[in-house]
C-alpha positions as CSV (number, residue, x, y, z in Angstrom):
1,M,0.2,0.2,0.1
2,P,1.4,3.3,-1.0
3,R,2.1,6.5,1.4
4,H,0.1,9.5,0.9
5,P,1.7,11.5,-1.3
6,S,3.0,14.9,0.0
7,R,1.6,16.8,-3.0
8,S,-2.0,16.6,-4.5
9,P,-1.5,15.0,-8.0
10,S,-2.9,17.1,-11.1
11,P,-6.5,17.0,-11.5
12,D,-6.3,14.5,-14.7
13,H,-4.0,12.1,-13.0
14,F,-7.0,9.4,-12.3
15,G,-8.6,10.1,-15.8
16,P,-11.5,11.9,-17.3
17,A,-14.0,12.9,-14.6
18,P,-16.7,10.2,-14.1
19,V,-19.8,11.2,-15.4
20,L,-23.8,10.3,-14.8
21,P,-24.9,7.6,-16.9
22,T,-26.9,8.2,-20.2
23,A,-30.5,7.4,-20.3
24,E,-29.7,5.0,-22.8
25,Q,-26.7,3.4,-20.4
26,D,-29.3,3.8,-17.7
27,K,-31.0,0.8,-18.9
28,D,-28.6,-1.7,-17.7
29,P,-30.5,-3.5,-14.9
30,L,-27.0,-3.3,-12.9
31,Y,-27.7,0.5,-12.2
32,H,-31.0,-0.3,-10.5
33,P,-32.1,-2.0,-7.1
34,K,-32.9,-5.9,-7.5
35,N,-36.3,-6.8,-6.0
36,G,-36.7,-3.2,-4.9
37,V,-34.6,-0.8,-2.3
38,A,-33.2,-2.0,0.7
39,P,-35.5,-2.8,3.5
40,W,-34.6,0.1,5.6
41,A,-35.1,2.3,2.8
42,Y,-38.3,4.2,1.4
43,G,-38.3,3.7,-2.4
44,E,-39.5,6.5,-4.6
45,P,-42.9,5.0,-6.8
46,S,-40.6,6.1,-10.1
47,P,-38.2,4.5,-10.7
48,G,-38.1,2.9,-7.8
49,H,-34.8,4.2,-6.0
50,A,-34.3,4.7,-2.6
51,A,-35.4,8.5,-1.6
52,A,-32.7,10.5,-0.3
53,P,-33.9,13.0,1.8
54,S,-31.8,15.6,3.7
55,I,-30.3,13.1,7.0
56,T,-27.0,14.9,7.9
57,H,-29.0,17.2,10.7
58,L,-29.9,14.2,12.5
59,P,-28.7,11.6,14.7
60,L,-26.6,9.2,13.2
61,E,-28.5,6.4,15.6
62,S,-31.7,7.1,13.5
63,A,-30.7,8.1,10.2
64,C,-27.6,5.9,8.6
65,S,-28.0,3.0,7.0
66,P,-27.3,-0.2,8.4
67,L,-25.0,-1.1,5.8
68,I,-22.2,1.6,5.1
69,F,-20.2,1.9,1.8
70,G,-16.4,1.3,2.7
71,G,-14.1,3.7,0.6
72,G,-11.1,1.3,0.8
73,V,-12.2,-0.1,-2.2
74,F,-10.5,3.0,-4.1
75,G,-7.4,2.7,-2.5
76,A,-4.5,1.6,-4.5
77,G,-3.2,-1.7,-3.8
78,M,-5.8,-2.7,-1.7
79,Y,-8.3,-4.6,-3.5
80,N,-8.1,-3.9,-7.0
81,A,-6.3,-3.4,-9.8
82,D,-4.8,0.1,-10.3
83,S,-7.3,0.2,-13.4
84,Y,-10.1,0.0,-11.9
85,I,-10.1,3.5,-10.3
86,R,-10.3,4.7,-14.4
87,T,-13.0,3.0,-15.3
88,D,-17.0,3.9,-15.0
89,V,-17.6,1.1,-11.9
90,P,-16.8,2.7,-9.2
91,L,-19.5,5.6,-10.0
92,R,-22.0,2.3,-11.0
93,T,-21.0,0.5,-8.0
94,L,-21.5,3.7,-5.6
95,L,-25.0,5.3,-7.5
96,L,-26.2,1.5,-7.1
97,A,-25.3,1.8,-3.4
98,F,-27.0,5.1,-3.3
99,R,-30.1,3.8,-5.5
100,Y,-30.4,0.8,-2.6
101,G,-30.6,3.1,0.1
102,V,-26.8,3.0,1.5
103,N,-26.2,6.6,2.8
104,A,-23.1,6.4,4.9
105,I,-19.6,6.4,3.2
106,D,-15.9,5.4,4.9
107,T,-12.4,6.6,3.8
108,S,-9.2,7.9,4.9
109,P,-6.0,9.6,3.7
110,Y,-4.2,6.2,4.2
111,Y,-6.4,4.4,1.2
112,Y,-4.8,6.8,-1.3
113,P,-6.2,7.6,-3.8
114,S,-9.9,6.9,-2.3
115,E,-10.5,10.4,-0.8
116,Y,-10.0,11.7,-4.3
117,I,-11.7,9.2,-6.2
118,L,-14.7,9.9,-3.8
119,G,-14.8,13.3,-4.4
120,R,-14.8,12.8,-8.2
121,L,-17.7,10.7,-7.8
122,L,-19.6,12.3,-5.2
123,A,-19.5,16.0,-7.5
124,A,-20.6,13.7,-10.6
125,L,-23.7,12.8,-8.5
126,R,-24.3,15.6,-6.8
127,P,-27.5,16.5,-8.8
128,I,-29.3,13.7,-7.9
129,Y,-27.4,13.2,-4.4
130,P,-26.9,16.4,-2.6
131,R,-24.4,16.6,0.2
132,D,-26.9,16.4,2.9
133,S,-28.7,13.1,1.9
134,Y,-25.5,10.9,2.7
135,F,-23.2,10.5,5.8
136,L,-19.2,11.1,5.1
137,F,-16.7,9.4,7.3
138,T,-13.2,9.9,7.3
139,K,-9.9,9.4,9.5
140,C,-6.8,11.0,10.2
141,G,-2.9,10.3,11.7
142,R,-2.1,7.3,9.4
143,Y,-0.7,8.2,6.1
144,G,1.3,4.9,5.2
145,P,2.5,1.2,6.1
146,D,4.7,1.6,8.6
147,K,5.0,3.0,12.1
148,G,6.7,6.4,11.0
149,D,3.8,6.8,8.4
150,F,1.7,7.9,11.7
151,D,1.1,11.8,12.8
152,Y,-1.0,12.5,15.6
153,S,0.1,15.9,16.4
154,P,-2.4,18.8,16.6
155,Q,-1.1,20.7,13.2
156,R,-1.2,17.6,11.6
157,V,-4.5,16.4,12.3
158,R,-5.9,20.0,11.4
159,R,-4.2,19.8,8.2
160,S,-5.5,16.3,7.1
161,V,-8.9,17.5,8.3
162,E,-8.8,20.7,5.9
163,A,-7.1,18.7,3.1
164,S,-10.0,15.7,3.4
165,L,-12.9,18.3,3.0
166,K,-11.3,19.9,0.1
167,R,-10.8,16.4,-1.6
168,L,-14.0,15.3,-0.7
169,G,-16.0,18.5,-1.8
170,S,-17.6,19.2,1.4
171,E,-17.9,21.9,4.1
172,W,-17.9,19.5,6.8
173,L,-16.8,15.7,7.7
174,D,-19.9,13.6,9.9
175,V,-17.2,11.8,11.4
176,V,-13.7,11.9,11.8
177,Y,-11.8,8.8,13.4
178,L,-8.2,9.1,14.4
179,H,-6.7,6.2,12.4
180,D,-5.6,2.9,14.2
181,A,-4.9,4.2,17.5
182,E,-3.4,1.4,18.8
183,F,-0.1,2.1,17.4
184,V,0.0,5.5,19.0
185,A,-1.3,5.0,22.4
186,E,0.7,3.6,25.3
187,Q,0.7,-0.2,24.8
188,V,-0.5,-1.5,28.4
189,G,-0.5,-5.1,28.6
190,D,-1.0,-7.1,25.9
191,P,-4.7,-7.4,24.4
192,S,-3.9,-10.7,22.2
193,G,-4.5,-14.0,22.2
194,M,-7.5,-14.6,24.6
195,N,-7.0,-11.8,26.7
196,A,-9.7,-9.3,24.8
197,A,-12.3,-12.1,25.4
198,R,-11.0,-12.6,29.2
199,V,-12.0,-8.6,29.5
200,A,-15.3,-9.3,27.7
201,K,-16.1,-11.9,30.9
202,G,-14.5,-9.3,33.7
203,D,-12.1,-11.3,34.1
204,N,-10.3,-9.0,36.6
205,E,-6.4,-10.0,35.9
206,A,-7.0,-9.1,32.6
207,L,-9.3,-5.8,33.4
208,R,-5.7,-4.7,35.6
209,T,-3.3,-5.4,33.3
210,L,-5.0,-3.9,30.4
211,G,-5.4,-1.0,32.4
212,L,-9.2,-1.4,32.7
213,A,-9.8,-2.0,36.1
214,E,-12.0,0.3,38.3
215,G,-10.3,3.6,39.1
216,D,-7.8,3.4,36.1
217,E,-10.5,5.5,33.9
218,G,-8.3,8.5,34.2
219,K,-4.8,7.1,34.1
220,V,-2.6,8.3,31.5
221,H,0.1,5.8,30.7
222,G,2.7,7.3,28.9
223,S,3.5,9.5,26.1
224,G,1.7,7.6,23.7
225,D,-1.6,8.4,26.2
226,E,-0.4,12.1,25.7
227,V,-0.1,12.2,21.7
228,I,-3.7,10.8,21.7
229,L,-4.9,13.2,24.1
230,K,-3.5,16.2,22.3
231,A,-4.6,15.0,19.0
232,V,-8.3,14.7,20.3
233,E,-8.2,18.3,21.7
234,E,-7.5,19.3,18.0
235,L,-10.5,16.8,16.7
236,L,-12.7,19.3,19.5
237,R,-11.6,22.4,18.2
238,L,-12.6,21.4,14.6
239,K,-16.0,20.3,16.2
240,S,-16.4,23.3,17.9
241,E,-15.7,25.3,14.2
242,G,-18.3,23.4,12.6
243,K,-15.6,21.1,10.0
244,V,-16.0,17.8,11.9
245,R,-19.3,17.0,13.8
246,R,-18.5,13.9,15.6
247,I,-15.2,12.4,16.5
248,G,-13.7,9.1,17.3
249,I,-11.2,6.4,17.2
250,S,-10.4,3.4,15.0
251,G,-8.4,-0.2,15.2
252,Y,-8.2,-3.3,16.3
253,P,-8.1,-4.1,19.8
254,L,-10.8,-3.7,21.4
255,P,-9.5,-3.4,25.1
256,V,-7.5,-0.3,23.6
257,L,-10.2,1.2,22.0
258,L,-12.2,1.0,25.3
259,R,-9.3,2.3,27.5
260,L,-9.0,5.3,25.3
261,V,-12.8,6.0,25.2
262,R,-12.7,5.6,28.9
263,L,-9.6,8.1,29.1
264,V,-11.0,10.7,26.8
265,A,-13.9,10.6,28.8
266,A,-12.5,10.9,32.4
267,K,-9.8,13.7,30.6
268,Y,-12.7,15.6,29.0
269,P,-16.0,15.0,30.6
270,K,-17.7,18.5,29.4
271,S,-16.7,17.3,25.6
272,G,-19.4,14.5,26.0
273,G,-16.3,11.9,24.9
274,L,-15.6,10.1,21.8
275,D,-18.8,10.2,19.7
276,V,-17.6,7.1,17.5
277,V,-15.6,3.9,17.6
278,L,-15.0,1.8,14.6
279,S,-13.6,-1.8,15.1
280,Y,-12.3,-4.4,12.7
281,S,-12.3,-8.2,12.6
282,N,-13.8,-8.3,15.7
283,H,-17.5,-9.3,14.8
284,T,-16.8,-12.3,12.6
285,L,-17.1,-16.4,12.1
286,H,-13.5,-17.1,14.1
287,S,-14.4,-14.4,16.7
288,D,-17.2,-12.4,17.8
289,I,-16.3,-10.7,21.0
290,L,-17.3,-7.2,19.8
291,T,-20.7,-8.0,20.7
292,P,-20.3,-8.5,24.7
293,Y,-18.2,-5.3,24.1
294,L,-21.0,-3.4,23.3
295,D,-21.9,-3.2,26.6
296,L,-18.8,-2.1,28.0
297,F,-18.8,0.5,25.7
298,K,-22.1,1.7,26.8
299,G,-21.7,3.0,30.2
300,S,-17.8,4.7,29.3
301,T,-19.1,8.1,28.4
302,P,-21.2,10.5,30.0
303,T,-23.7,10.7,27.3
304,G,-23.9,6.8,27.4
305,G,-21.0,5.5,25.2
306,P,-19.8,6.1,21.7
307,I,-22.0,4.5,18.6
308,V,-19.7,1.4,17.7
309,F,-19.4,0.1,14.3
310,N,-17.9,-2.8,12.9
311,A,-15.7,-3.3,9.8
312,S,-14.0,-6.4,8.0
313,P,-16.1,-9.0,8.1
314,F,-14.1,-11.5,6.2
315,S,-11.2,-10.4,9.0
316,M,-9.2,-9.4,6.0
317,G,-9.5,-12.1,3.5
318,L,-9.0,-15.0,6.6
319,L,-12.6,-15.5,5.8
320,T,-12.4,-16.0,2.0
321,D,-12.2,-19.0,0.3
322,A,-8.9,-17.4,-1.5
323,G,-7.5,-17.2,2.0
324,P,-5.9,-14.3,3.4
325,P,-2.9,-12.4,1.9
326,G,0.5,-13.7,3.2
327,W,1.0,-10.6,5.8
328,H,-1.7,-11.5,7.7
329,P,-1.5,-11.7,11.4
330,A,-3.0,-14.6,12.4
331,R,-1.5,-17.6,13.8
332,E,-1.5,-20.6,11.6
333,E,-3.6,-22.7,13.4
334,L,-6.4,-20.0,12.9
335,K,-5.6,-19.9,8.9
336,E,-6.0,-23.7,9.0
337,A,-9.0,-23.8,10.7
338,C,-10.7,-21.3,8.3
339,R,-9.2,-23.5,5.5
340,E,-10.8,-26.6,6.9
341,A,-14.0,-24.6,7.1
342,G,-14.0,-23.8,3.8
343,R,-13.3,-26.5,2.4
344,R,-16.1,-28.5,4.4
345,I,-19.0,-25.8,3.5
346,R,-17.9,-26.2,-0.5
347,G,-18.7,-30.0,0.2
348,Q,-22.3,-29.4,1.1
349,E,-25.4,-28.6,-1.3
350,G,-26.0,-25.5,-2.6
351,E,-23.5,-22.3,-3.6
352,A,-22.5,-21.5,-0.4
353,T,-19.2,-20.2,0.4
354,L,-16.8,-19.5,3.4
355,A,-17.1,-15.6,2.1
356,K,-20.8,-15.9,1.4
357,T,-21.3,-17.3,5.1
358,A,-18.9,-14.5,6.5
359,L,-20.9,-11.6,5.0
360,L,-24.2,-12.8,6.5
361,Y,-22.4,-13.3,9.9
362,G,-20.5,-10.7,9.6
363,I,-23.9,-7.9,9.3
364,R,-25.9,-9.6,12.2
365,G,-26.9,-7.2,14.4
366,A,-27.6,-4.6,11.4
367,E,-31.3,-6.0,10.5
368,T,-34.2,-4.0,11.6
369,S,-37.5,-4.2,11.2
370,A,-37.8,0.1,10.8
371,K,-36.9,2.5,8.5
372,Q,-35.0,5.6,7.9
373,P,-36.8,9.1,8.6
374,T,-39.1,9.9,6.4
375,P,-38.4,11.8,3.3
376,D,-40.6,14.8,4.5
377,G,-38.1,15.2,7.5
378,G,-40.8,13.6,10.1
379,A,-39.5,13.0,13.5
380,D,-39.7,9.3,14.7
381,E,-37.1,7.1,15.8
382,G,-36.0,5.7,12.3
383,L,-33.2,3.6,12.6
384,S,-31.8,3.8,16.1
385,G,-33.0,0.3,16.9
386,V,-30.2,-0.8,14.9
387,R,-27.7,-2.2,17.1
388,L,-24.6,-2.6,14.9
389,R,-23.8,-0.9,11.9
390,T,-21.2,-2.9,9.4
391,L,-18.8,-1.3,7.2
392,L,-18.7,-3.3,3.7
393,G,-16.0,-2.9,0.8
394,M,-18.1,-3.3,-2.5
395,S,-16.3,-2.8,-5.6
396,S,-18.7,-3.3,-8.2
397,P,-22.7,-3.5,-8.4
398,E,-23.0,-7.1,-8.3
399,Q,-21.3,-6.8,-5.0
400,V,-23.6,-4.3,-3.8
401,Q,-26.5,-6.7,-4.9
402,D,-24.9,-9.8,-2.7
403,A,-24.5,-7.5,0.2
404,I,-28.3,-6.4,0.1
405,E,-29.7,-9.8,-0.7
406,A,-27.6,-11.2,2.4
407,Y,-29.3,-8.4,4.3
408,R,-32.7,-9.7,2.9
409,V,-31.6,-13.5,4.4
410,L,-30.9,-11.7,7.3
411,L,-33.8,-10.0,8.1
412,A,-36.2,-13.1,6.6
413,G,-34.5,-15.2,9.3
414,T,-34.5,-13.1,12.4
415,A,-38.2,-12.4,11.7
416,A,-39.0,-15.6,11.7
417,S,-36.9,-16.3,14.7
418,T,-38.6,-13.4,16.6
419,G,-42.3,-13.7,15.6
420,S,-42.2,-10.4,14.2
421,S,-44.3,-9.4,11.2
422,Q,-42.4,-9.5,8.2
423,D,-44.5,-11.3,5.6
424,A,-43.0,-9.6,2.5
425,E,-39.6,-10.9,3.1
426,R,-40.4,-14.1,4.8
427,H,-40.7,-16.3,1.7
428,E,-39.8,-19.5,1.1
429,S,-36.0,-18.9,-0.7
430,L,-35.0,-16.7,1.7
431,L,-35.7,-19.2,4.8
432,Q,-33.9,-21.5,3.1
433,A,-31.3,-19.0,2.4
434,Y,-31.1,-18.6,6.0
435,E,-31.4,-22.2,7.4
436,T,-28.2,-23.0,4.9
437,Q,-26.4,-20.3,6.7
438,L,-27.5,-21.3,10.1
439,R,-25.9,-25.0,9.0
440,N,-22.6,-23.0,8.0
441,E,-21.9,-21.2,10.7
442,R,-22.1,-24.1,13.1
443,I,-19.4,-25.9,10.5
444,V,-16.9,-22.6,11.1
445,M,-17.6,-23.0,14.5
446,E,-17.0,-26.4,15.1
447,E,-14.0,-26.0,13.3
448,M,-12.4,-23.0,15.7
449,D,-13.4,-25.0,18.6
450,R,-11.6,-27.9,17.3
451,A,-8.5,-25.8,16.5
452,G,-9.0,-24.4,19.9
453,V,-8.6,-20.3,18.4
454,R,-12.5,-19.3,18.7
455,D,-12.2,-15.8,19.7
456,E,-8.6,-15.8,19.6
457,S,-7.0,-12.0,18.6
458,W,-3.9,-11.5,17.1
459,P,-1.1,-9.1,18.0
460,S,-0.9,-5.7,16.3
461,G,2.4,-5.0,14.8
462,I,4.0,-3.4,11.6
């Protein structure tokens, strides 16, 4: 993955500016929702796309879609060939996501050139999707693959946010995270192995060694924590100026994220603390420790805890049939357990794969029978019942359709198991797909237990 360049590329560096499809091009079925808009969205009578009301003045809890568009797909050397961003596929993919009802986008300078590409796409889509019809999340503090590529200084935080605003063509950002905060914060204990899971179970020794014991909330453990606090102060200033509306942290080890949330809340109680947290690879088939952590985060700030977002249901490629990249930090025992689970799933009847099973499991918690706030701005609870929103990288219109279909399967199965009234969604094919999903989840869990790696975390390192 390349470092973010010190100078902005020329306007034509990424090829011609994207444009909306012509009337003839728009006849392609892949430009349009299949089987209607997403269950949480309101559909316009014609042409059957999700409504795009003004939402950015509303709370994230009530208006943000359960699935979030991951802009990492536009990063060089991440998921697609470099030629991908010079095609019309990125625009077609984002347009279809919007038409389904996805109304939030996540990116980062670290995913270069994602912010540049998104800025171009959003400019092209602005005639039909104005800035107040979607939430825009980005990050600051990390600009390359190495430890030396982190800069959490207040000056760089401000420059980074202002540069992101320019690249994305926006006057404000709905969320800004400190990116991969565990690499900057003081290291307290070892959150890898089974220690993160022990915290979720209330193990006193794990709580003590990881800085999470009662009374340690405001303890600064070293210079790394001081750097975090100074960066948060600058984000709070940007928030007071209206350039940023919500601030947070992102990262992998949940004990570290929880400790930092508590630290910020203790040091800046009048600020309300951090608004959001982004966790990745912790709500997956091989490790689902994020779910019990949700309750730990709830009581961690004066305002009832940050909103927690979930990312990487495929666990950075670990839960795919192609297998993880060579740099993946998981132990070989865990990798082999995933490979064996994939082999067993492919040996079953049907077209299920490890990746499809991981996708559906990874969006559990996002299902809701509610809809987003009404297009006319009516005040209701909207999507406030969504327990866990998930960020998904979707590189093509087909992947957008797969994600929405997975959501429909999940919603249908959940409705059936809870007795909710979801008649329109609970048709036979979706229920059969959900039963297949449950079978395959059991297969994966069996392999994790057999290898003794269930809920295991790997060490963060560069």
